[in-house]
C-alpha positions as CSV (number, residue, x, y, z in Angstrom):
1,M,0.0,-0.1,0.1
2,P,1.1,3.5,-0.5
3,R,2.8,5.3,2.2
4,E,2.7,8.6,3.2
5,T,6.5,8.9,2.7
6,D,6.1,8.1,-0.8
7,P,7.6,10.8,-3.0
8,L,4.8,10.6,-5.2
9,L,2.3,11.6,-2.7
10,A,1.4,14.8,-1.4
11,R,1.9,14.9,2.5
12,S,-1.1,14.8,4.7
13,S,-2.2,18.0,6.1
14,S,-4.8,16.5,8.7
15,R,-2.2,15.4,11.2
16,D,-2.3,16.8,14.7
17,A,-0.3,19.6,15.5
18,S,1.9,17.7,17.9
19,E,3.0,15.2,15.2
20,E,4.1,18.4,13.0
21,R,6.8,19.3,15.3
22,E,9.7,17.7,16.8
23,A,10.0,15.9,19.9
24,P,11.5,18.0,23.0
25,E,15.0,18.0,23.3
26,P,16.9,16.4,26.4
27,G,16.7,18.9,29.1
28,Q,13.2,20.5,28.0
29,P,10.8,20.9,30.9
30,S,7.9,19.5,28.8
31,T,6.2,19.9,25.6
32,P,4.4,23.2,24.9
33,G,1.1,23.9,26.5
34,F,-1.0,26.8,27.2
35,A,-0.9,26.4,31.1
36,W,2.7,27.2,30.9
37,L,2.1,30.2,28.7
38,A,-0.7,31.3,30.9
39,S,1.4,32.2,33.7
40,V,3.7,34.4,31.8
41,V,1.0,36.4,30.1
42,L,-0.6,36.8,33.6
43,L,2.5,38.0,35.4
44,A,3.4,40.2,32.4
45,A,0.1,41.9,32.9
46,V,0.7,42.2,36.6
47,A,3.7,43.9,36.1
48,N,2.2,46.3,33.4
49,G,-0.5,47.2,35.8
50,M,1.8,48.0,38.6
51,A,3.8,50.2,36.1
52,M,1.0,52.1,34.6
53,Y,-0.1,53.1,38.1
54,A,3.4,54.1,39.2
55,R,4.2,56.2,36.2
56,Y,0.8,58.4,36.5
57,E,1.8,58.9,40.3
58,H,5.4,59.5,39.2
59,Y,4.2,62.4,36.7
60,Q,1.9,64.1,39.4
61,N,4.6,64.0,42.1
62,E,7.6,64.6,40.4
63,F,7.0,66.6,37.0
64,C,4.3,68.8,38.2
65,P,3.7,68.9,41.8
66,Q,2.3,72.4,41.8
67,S,-0.4,71.8,39.0
68,T,-3.9,71.5,39.8
69,W,-4.8,69.5,37.4
70,S,-3.6,65.9,36.0
71,C,-0.4,66.4,34.0
72,G,0.6,64.3,30.9
73,T,-1.8,62.6,28.5
74,F,-3.0,60.1,30.9
75,K,-6.4,58.7,30.5
76,P,-8.2,55.8,32.6
77,Q,-8.0,52.4,31.2
78,F,-9.2,50.1,34.0
79,H,-11.2,51.8,36.9
80,L,-12.9,50.5,40.0
81,P,-13.8,52.5,43.1
82,G,-10.6,52.9,45.1
83,F,-7.9,52.7,42.1
84,T,-7.3,53.5,38.7
85,V,-4.8,52.4,36.0
86,Y,-4.2,55.1,33.6
87,H,-2.9,54.6,29.8
88,E,-0.8,57.1,28.6
89,P,-1.1,57.5,24.7
90,T,2.3,59.2,24.4
91,V,4.2,56.1,26.1
92,T,2.2,53.8,23.6
93,F,3.1,55.7,20.5
94,A,6.7,56.0,21.5
95,G,6.6,52.2,21.8
96,F,5.1,51.9,18.2
97,V,8.0,54.1,16.8
98,V,10.8,52.4,18.4
99,S,9.2,48.9,18.1
100,F,8.7,49.3,14.1
101,I,12.5,49.0,14.0
102,S,12.8,45.6,15.7
103,A,9.6,43.9,15.7
104,G,10.0,42.5,12.2
105,W,13.6,41.0,13.1
106,W,12.7,39.4,16.7
107,S,9.4,38.0,14.9
108,R,11.4,36.4,12.2
109,V,13.7,34.9,14.5
110,G,10.7,33.6,16.4
111,D,9.4,31.9,13.4
112,Q,12.9,30.2,13.0
113,R,13.9,29.3,16.6
114,G,10.7,29.2,18.5
115,R,8.8,31.8,20.6
116,K,10.6,31.4,24.0
117,L,13.4,34.0,23.1
118,I,10.9,36.4,21.8
119,L,8.7,36.3,25.1
120,L,12.0,36.6,27.3
121,L,13.5,39.6,25.4
122,P,10.4,42.1,25.9
123,I,10.1,41.1,29.4
124,L,13.5,42.0,30.0
125,G,13.2,45.4,28.0
126,T,10.2,46.0,30.4
127,V,12.3,45.4,33.8
128,V,15.0,47.8,32.3
129,F,12.3,50.4,31.6
130,D,10.9,50.5,35.0
131,L,14.3,50.3,36.5
132,L,15.2,53.5,34.8
133,F,11.9,54.9,36.0
134,L,12.9,54.0,39.6
135,I,16.4,55.5,39.5
136,V,14.7,58.8,38.2
137,A,12.3,58.7,41.1
138,A,14.9,57.9,43.5
139,V,17.4,60.3,42.7
140,G,14.6,63.3,43.0
141,N,15.8,66.9,42.7
142,E,19.5,65.8,42.1
143,L,18.6,65.7,38.2
144,S,16.8,68.5,36.3
145,D,13.5,67.8,34.4
146,D,15.5,67.7,31.1
147,D,18.2,65.3,32.4
148,K,15.1,63.0,33.9
149,R,13.5,62.9,30.4
150,D,16.8,62.0,28.7
151,V,17.3,59.2,31.3
152,L,13.9,57.9,30.7
153,S,14.3,58.3,26.8
154,I,16.7,55.7,27.0
155,G,14.4,53.3,28.5
156,F,12.1,53.7,25.8
157,I,14.8,52.8,23.3
158,V,16.0,50.0,25.3
159,R,12.4,48.5,25.6
160,G,11.7,49.2,21.9
161,L,14.6,47.6,20.4
162,L,14.1,44.5,22.3
163,G,10.8,44.1,21.1
164,G,8.3,45.9,23.0
165,W,4.9,45.0,23.9
166,A,4.0,44.6,20.2
167,T,6.5,41.8,19.8
168,F,5.6,40.4,23.1
169,G,1.8,40.2,22.2
170,G,2.7,38.7,18.7
171,A,4.8,36.1,20.1
172,V,2.2,35.2,22.6
173,Y,-0.5,34.7,20.0
174,A,2.0,32.8,17.8
175,Y,2.7,30.5,20.6
176,V,-0.9,29.9,21.1
177,A,-1.1,29.2,17.2
178,D,1.7,26.6,17.3
179,I,0.1,24.7,20.2
180,A,-3.5,24.9,19.2
181,E,-5.0,21.6,17.8
182,S,-7.5,23.4,15.8
183,S,-8.9,26.8,14.6
184,E,-11.7,26.5,17.3
185,N,-9.3,25.7,20.0
186,R,-7.2,28.5,18.9
187,M,-10.0,31.1,19.2
188,I,-10.8,29.7,22.8
189,L,-7.3,30.1,23.8
190,F,-6.8,33.8,22.3
191,A,-10.0,34.7,24.3
192,A,-8.4,33.3,27.5
193,V,-5.0,35.6,26.6
194,E,-7.4,38.6,26.6
195,A,-9.0,37.6,29.7
196,L,-5.8,37.0,31.4
197,S,-4.5,40.4,30.0
198,V,-7.4,42.2,31.5
199,L,-7.4,40.5,34.9
200,G,-3.5,40.9,35.4
201,V,-3.5,44.8,35.0
202,A,-6.5,44.9,37.4
203,L,-4.5,43.0,39.9
204,G,-1.3,44.7,39.1
205,G,-3.0,48.3,39.7
206,G,-4.8,47.1,42.6
207,L,-1.6,45.8,44.4
208,A,0.1,49.1,43.5
209,T,-2.2,51.2,44.6
210,A,-2.3,49.5,48.2
211,T,1.7,50.4,48.6
212,H,0.6,54.2,48.4
213,S,3.9,54.8,46.8
214,F,4.8,55.0,43.2
215,K,8.5,54.1,44.2
216,S,7.2,51.0,45.7
217,A,5.0,50.2,42.8
218,Y,7.8,50.3,40.6
219,G,9.9,48.1,42.8
220,L,6.9,45.4,42.6
221,S,6.8,45.7,39.1
222,I,10.6,45.0,38.7
223,A,10.1,42.1,41.2
224,V,7.2,40.6,39.4
225,G,9.2,41.0,35.9
226,L,12.3,39.4,37.1
227,S,10.2,36.4,38.4
228,N,8.4,36.2,35.2
229,L,11.7,36.3,33.4
230,A,13.1,33.5,35.6
231,Y,10.0,31.4,35.3
232,A,9.9,31.9,31.4
233,H,13.8,31.1,31.1
234,F,13.6,28.0,33.3
235,L,10.0,26.6,32.8
236,L,8.3,27.7,29.9
237,P,8.7,24.9,27.1
238,N,9.9,26.4,23.8
239,T,8.1,25.8,20.5
240,T,10.0,24.3,17.8
241,P,9.8,25.1,14.1
242,L,8.0,22.7,11.8
243,L,9.7,19.4,10.8
244,A,12.3,20.0,7.8
245,P,10.7,18.5,4.6
246,A,11.1,15.0,4.0
247,T,12.9,15.0,0.8
248,E,14.8,17.9,-1.3
249,S,11.9,18.0,-3.7
250,D,9.9,19.4,-0.8
251,L,11.7,22.4,-0.4
252,P,10.5,25.7,-2.0
253,P,12.4,26.8,-5.1
254,N,15.0,29.8,-4.3
255,P,13.8,30.7,-0.7
256,P,13.5,34.3,-0.4
257,A,16.5,35.7,1.8
258,Q,15.6,38.8,3.5
259,S,18.2,41.6,4.7
260,L,18.5,43.1,8.0
261,V,17.0,46.5,6.6
262,A,14.3,44.3,4.9
263,T,13.1,43.2,8.1
264,V,12.5,46.9,9.2
265,F,9.7,47.0,6.7
266,L,8.2,43.7,7.7
267,P,5.2,45.3,9.5
268,V,4.2,46.5,6.4
269,T,5.3,44.0,3.5
270,T,3.9,40.9,5.4
271,F,0.3,41.9,4.5
272,F,1.2,41.8,0.9
273,R,2.8,38.7,0.2
274,N,0.9,36.0,-1.9
275,G,-2.3,36.7,0.0
276,G,-4.2,38.6,-2.6
277,R,-6.5,41.5,-1.4
278,A,-8.0,39.7,1.5
279,L,-4.6,39.6,3.8
280,P,-4.2,43.3,3.6
281,L,-7.9,44.1,3.9
282,M,-7.7,42.0,7.0
283,G,-5.0,43.8,8.3
284,L,-6.5,47.2,7.8
285,A,-9.7,45.6,9.5
286,S,-7.4,44.7,12.5
287,Y,-5.9,48.4,12.7
288,L,-9.4,50.1,12.4
289,Y,-10.7,47.8,15.2
290,S,-7.7,48.7,17.1
291,Q,-8.9,52.4,17.2
292,T,-11.7,51.6,19.0
293,V,-9.9,49.8,22.2
294,A,-10.9,53.0,24.5
295,L,-14.4,52.1,23.6
296,D,-14.8,50.0,27.2
297,S,-13.1,52.7,29.4
298,G,-14.7,55.5,27.6
299,S,-18.3,54.4,27.7
300,M,-17.7,54.1,31.5
301,S,-16.6,57.4,31.9
302,Y,-19.2,58.9,30.0
303,T,-21.9,56.7,31.8
304,E,-20.8,58.0,35.1
305,E,-20.6,61.5,34.0
306,Y,-23.2,62.1,31.6
307,A,-25.8,59.0,31.3
308,Y,-26.3,58.5,34.9
309,S,-25.1,61.4,37.2
310,H,-25.4,59.8,40.7
311,P,-25.0,56.0,40.1
312,S,-23.1,53.8,42.6
313,P,-19.6,53.5,41.1
314,W,-19.6,49.7,42.0
315,L,-22.8,49.4,39.7
316,V,-21.2,51.2,37.0
317,Y,-17.9,49.5,36.6
318,L,-18.0,46.1,38.1
319,P,-20.9,44.2,36.4
320,P,-19.6,44.7,33.0
321,R,-16.1,43.8,33.9
322,I,-17.3,40.4,35.4
323,L,-19.7,40.0,32.6
324,A,-16.6,40.3,30.0
325,L,-14.5,38.0,32.0
326,L,-17.1,35.2,32.1
327,T,-17.8,35.9,28.5
328,L,-14.2,35.3,27.3
329,L,-13.4,32.4,29.9
330,I,-17.0,30.4,30.1
331,I,-19.7,31.7,27.5
332,F,-17.4,32.1,24.5
333,P,-15.8,28.6,24.7
334,A,-18.9,26.8,25.3
335,G,-20.4,28.8,22.2
336,I,-17.7,27.7,20.3
337,R,-18.0,24.1,21.0
338,Y,-21.7,24.1,20.6
339,Y,-21.3,25.9,17.1
340,T,-18.8,23.8,15.8
341,K,-20.7,20.4,16.6
342,R,-23.8,21.6,14.6
343,S,-21.8,23.2,11.6
344,P,-19.6,20.5,9.8
345,S,-18.2,23.5,7.5
346,C,-16.0,24.4,10.5
347,S,-13.8,21.1,10.1
348,T,-13.2,21.6,6.4
349,D,-12.4,25.3,6.1
350,P,-10.6,26.7,9.2
351,A,-11.1,30.3,8.2
352,A,-14.9,29.8,8.4
353,L,-15.6,30.3,11.8
354,P,-13.1,33.1,12.5
355,L,-14.5,35.0,9.7
356,T,-18.1,34.4,10.9
357,L,-16.9,35.5,14.5
358,A,-15.2,38.7,13.5
359,R,-18.0,39.8,11.2
360,N,-20.8,39.2,13.4
361,A,-19.0,40.4,16.5
362,L,-18.4,43.9,14.6
363,L,-21.8,43.8,13.2
364,A,-23.2,43.2,17.0
365,L,-21.0,46.0,18.3
366,I,-22.4,48.6,15.7
367,A,-25.9,47.7,16.4
368,L,-25.0,48.4,20.2
369,I,-23.2,51.9,19.6
370,G,-26.1,52.7,17.1
371,T,-28.8,52.1,20.0
372,I,-26.5,54.3,22.4
373,L,-26.2,57.1,19.8
374,L,-30.2,57.1,19.6
375,F,-30.0,57.4,23.3
376,C,-27.9,60.3,23.2
377,H,-30.1,62.0,20.5
378,L,-33.3,61.3,22.6
379,I,-31.7,62.7,25.8
380,Y,-29.9,66.0,24.2
381,S,-33.0,66.6,22.3
382,Y,-35.2,67.4,25.6
383,P,-37.1,70.7,25.0
384,P,-36.2,72.6,28.2
385,N,-39.8,72.5,29.6
386,A,-40.6,68.8,28.2
387,P,-42.2,66.4,30.3
388,S,-39.3,64.1,31.9
389,T,-41.4,60.9,31.1
390,R,-41.1,61.7,27.3
391,H,-38.1,59.2,26.8
392,A,-38.3,57.5,30.2
393,G,-37.3,54.0,28.6
394,A,-34.2,55.4,27.1
395,P,-32.1,55.3,30.1
396,I,-33.0,51.6,30.7
397,L,-32.2,50.9,26.9
398,Y,-28.7,52.5,27.3
399,A,-28.0,50.5,30.5
400,V,-28.5,47.4,28.6
401,C,-26.3,48.4,25.5
402,F,-23.6,49.7,28.2
403,L,-23.6,46.4,30.1
404,L,-23.1,44.4,26.8
405,I,-20.4,46.5,25.2
406,P,-17.4,44.9,27.3
407,L,-18.8,41.4,26.6
408,V,-18.9,42.0,22.5
409,S,-15.9,44.5,22.2
410,A,-13.1,41.8,22.8
411,L,-14.6,39.3,20.3
412,P,-13.8,41.1,17.1
413,G,-10.2,41.0,18.1
414,V,-10.3,37.3,18.9
415,G,-11.8,36.5,15.5
416,L,-9.3,38.5,13.6
417,Y,-6.2,37.2,15.2
418,A,-7.7,33.4,14.6
419,L,-8.5,34.7,11.0
420,A,-4.9,35.9,10.4
421,A,-3.6,32.3,11.7
422,A,-6.1,30.6,9.1
423,Y,-5.1,33.0,6.3
424,V,-1.1,32.5,6.5
425,A,-1.8,28.6,6.7
426,R,-4.1,28.9,3.7
427,I,-1.5,30.6,1.5
428,G,1.2,28.3,2.4
429,R,3.0,30.8,4.9
430,K,2.3,29.0,7.9
431,G,6.0,29.7,9.0
432,E,5.5,33.5,9.0
433,T,2.8,33.4,11.5
434,G,4.8,35.3,14.1
435,Q,5.7,38.0,11.8
436,L,2.1,38.7,11.0
437,F,1.0,38.5,14.5
438,A,3.6,41.0,15.5
439,A,2.8,43.5,12.6
440,M,-0.8,43.3,13.8
441,K,0.2,44.0,17.3
442,L,2.2,46.9,16.2
443,W,-0.3,48.6,14.3
444,A,-2.8,48.1,17.2
445,E,-0.3,49.6,19.4
446,L,-0.7,52.7,17.0
447,G,-4.3,52.3,17.0
448,A,-4.5,52.3,20.8
449,S,-2.7,55.4,21.2
450,I,-4.9,57.3,18.8
451,S,-8.0,55.8,20.4
452,Y,-7.1,56.7,24.1
453,A,-5.7,60.5,22.9
454,W,-9.1,61.0,21.3
455,Y,-11.5,59.6,23.4
456,Y,-14.1,61.8,25.5
457,G,-17.7,62.0,25.9
458,Y,-20.2,61.3,23.2
459,G,-17.5,61.4,20.8
460,I,-16.3,58.1,21.7
461,Y,-19.5,56.4,20.2
462,S,-19.6,58.5,17.1
463,E,-15.9,58.0,15.9
464,T,-16.1,54.1,17.0
465,S,-19.1,53.5,14.9
466,V,-17.3,54.8,11.8
467,Y,-14.1,53.0,12.6
468,L,-16.1,49.6,13.1
469,F,-18.3,50.0,10.1
470,F,-15.0,50.3,7.5
471,A,-13.5,47.3,9.5
472,L,-16.6,45.3,8.6
473,V,-16.3,46.3,5.2
474,C,-12.9,45.3,4.9
475,L,-13.8,41.7,6.0
476,M,-16.5,41.4,3.2
477,P,-14.1,39.7,0.3
478,N,-13.9,36.1,0.5
479,P,-10.6,34.2,2.0
480,P,-7.8,34.0,-0.2
481,E,-7.5,30.8,-2.3
482,P,-5.6,27.8,-0.8
483,E,-2.1,27.1,-2.2
484,A,-2.3,24.4,-5.0
485,V,-0.6,21.5,-3.8
486,V,1.9,20.3,-6.4
487,A,2.4,16.5,-6.5
488,Q,4.0,14.3,-9.1
489,V,1.0,12.6,-10.1
490,P,1.4,10.3,-13.2
491,Q,-0.3,11.5,-16.4
492,A,-3.0,9.5,-17.9
493,G,-1.5,6.6,-19.8
494,E,1.8,6.6,-17.8
495,T,2.6,4.5,-14.9
496,A,4.6,5.5,-11.9
497,E,7.9,3.6,-11.9
498,Q,8.1,0.7,-9.6
499,P,11.3,0.2,-7.2
500,E,13.3,-2.6,-8.3
501,S,12.8,-5.6,-6.5
């Protein structure tokens, strides 16, 4: 009987992911699994939450202590009664600029040698970044403000050259894509990564607030970062590249070589190689969606300030957060498993379910925002002497939509990253998954800085609805055609040569 190793037959693409990879080398702790990665993601998010709290307090105490208002470009990212974690768009934009140089290089190294190194380097860069902030805070008035900013600029450069958060996030998603056994499992794990990231920032911000000292918060962030670095180095299993081709005939002709300069432009060029129009449009949709990341925090601030002037803070902030975490960790996985059992197309087309999820989640989010815009129109169109009961149901309608926004807002991102993994596999570029994810995360960093810089009040809804609509339009084209499998099959009237006995 013919065997899969027969050179006349195409190699099977239905083997399990574990069979596609090399066995662990002696001395490795274990085979890669999500439980190992989850600890790295959570610790990194905790350290980030601590540092975000510390930087805000640092700026208020060191750079503008006499100011009566908040200095810097900080915007609340995660808020609960008692503490707030602030996002600074200028820090995010600086990370985008510097990481643009290195993200392509490091992500290509990750595609060739595994994801472990590419996870370690950004963690190290973040530790150095926080350490320089702590040094500046410790020296106090011995340095001028200009000298302090010069020292902090070194931190931005070091963190960016070691990859930054864009490279770290891309490596996390690529690690998940490496270990996931199916497209459905990949989406479930992507949702878990999102939940761990949100939970970690909240825990880090809460712990840092309890210290009542931004210097102590910096110290805690550094300690958590070093612990995460040690854990990832000694315990996190590395993913290994796909097995080498079985024969020389399986090798692609003239494999493309990329110079160091060419890798600088990988965040752009990776969307335009062999993907037709679907892959660039998917990248554009991801970027447009990233410009809406402040919707969650912005809608909560708007609700507290305008929609309900005297609500309980816990009622505004806590239920949406809990519902969002439950959705990502429990409701969404259960829904995916139920849908895959009832839809046979999911097993034959890995891109079908992610594309359906991304489209429907964007459409649902647009519908929620449209309903909120209707509420805003009704409320602001009150005549001065109109009865207060004219639109009595509008606040209830707003409350329902506001509660559902955190539940829905994370799902388009999950679908888009799962769709990206399916696209690169479909067009024969599975070995470039890390490069594509790093590019998407890098542009998402730029989108986040713009989103947080612009969001305020009613505008967060009107602007977001436009971005989401065009993101949905970008996902309308069909997925790229699968790469043709070229096999040396005998022509009609010919017979394959039989080996000599």
